[in-house]
C-alpha positions in Angstrom: 46.3 148.7 37.3 45.4 149.5 41.1 48.9 149.6 42.1 50.3 151.2 39.1 47.8 153.9 40.3 48.7 154.2 44.5 52.3 154.6 43.1 51.2 157.0 41.0 49.4 159.3 43.8 52.8 158.5 46.4 55.3 160.0 42.9 53.2 162.4 42.6 52.5 163.8 45.5 56.6 163.6 46.8 57.4 165.7 43.9 58.9 169.0 44.4 56.1 171.8 42.7 57.2 173.5 39.7 54.8 176.0 40.0 55.6 179.0 42.8 52.2 180.2 43.8 51.6 177.0 45.0 55.0 176.3 46.8 53.5 180.4 48.1 50.3 179.1 49.5 51.9 176.5 50.8 54.6 177.6 52.7 52.0 180.6 53.9 50.1 177.5 54.8 52.3 175.9 57.2 53.4 179.1 58.8 49.4 179.6 59.9 49.7 176.4 61.3 52.9 176.6 63.6 51.3 180.0 64.4 48.4 179.0 65.3 49.7 175.6 66.8 52.1 178.1 69.7 49.1 180.4 70.3 46.2 176.8 71.3 49.6 175.7 73.7 49.8 179.5 75.2 46.3 180.2 75.4 45.3 176.4 76.5 47.7 177.7 79.9 46.3 180.8 80.1 42.8 179.3 80.7 44.1 176.3 82.2 45.6 178.2 85.2 42.4 180.2 86.5 39.6 178.0 85.4 41.9 174.7 87.4 42.5 178.1 90.4 38.7 178.8 90.6 37.4 175.7 90.6 39.3 174.6 93.8 38.8 178.4 94.9 35.2 179.0 94.6 32.1 178.0 95.9 29.6 178.4 92.6 32.4 176.8 90.0 32.8 174.0 92.3 29.5 173.5 92.4 29.2 174.1 88.6 31.6 173.6 86.8 32.7 169.6 86.6 36.1 168.1 84.4 33.4 168.7 81.2 32.9 172.1 81.5 36.0 173.1 82.4 37.7 170.9 79.5 35.3 172.4 77.6 35.9 176.1 78.9 39.6 175.3 78.3 39.4 173.2 74.9 37.0 176.3 73.0 39.6 179.0 73.8 42.6 176.7 73.0 40.4 175.6 69.1 39.4 180.1 68.9 42.8 180.9 69.5 44.3 178.1 67.0 41.8 179.3 64.5 42.5 183.7 65.0 45.8 183.7 64.8 46.5 180.7 62.1 43.8 182.4 59.4 45.1 186.1 60.3 48.8 184.4 60.0 47.5 183.4 56.5 46.6 186.6 55.3 49.5 188.6 56.9 51.7 186.8 54.5 49.7 186.0 51.6 49.3 190.3 52.2 53.1 190.3 52.3 54.2 188.5 49.0 51.7 189.9 47.2 53.0 193.8 47.6 56.3 192.2 46.8 55.5 191.0 43.7 55.3 193.4 40.4 52.1 194.3 39.0 51.0 193.8 34.9 52.3 197.2 33.9 52.0 195.8 30.7 48.0 195.4 30.6 47.1 198.2 32.2 48.8 201.1 29.3 46.7 202.6 27.2 47.9 202.8 23.3 
């Protein structure tokens, strides 16, 4: 019986979504993940270059920023960029898609 349940789970997961709202939400989330990953990659490079350069050139940074601190600075900026851009992208996509749909005017008519 356990084998049938696990197979049913995988078969159900691979079926296309029949609900357009669920499909739209998945597409919004996917766009957010892609945009967030791009922003995180750019932020990592943009943060790594000055961080590593300052450790080599500035005496204070050389004395106080070990490898762990450098990695923490770079990863914090990358993580923040990912979540900020992903959140803004998902919200913008959802807002754009909500304006495309026609509101139900029948519900607001007074008889």
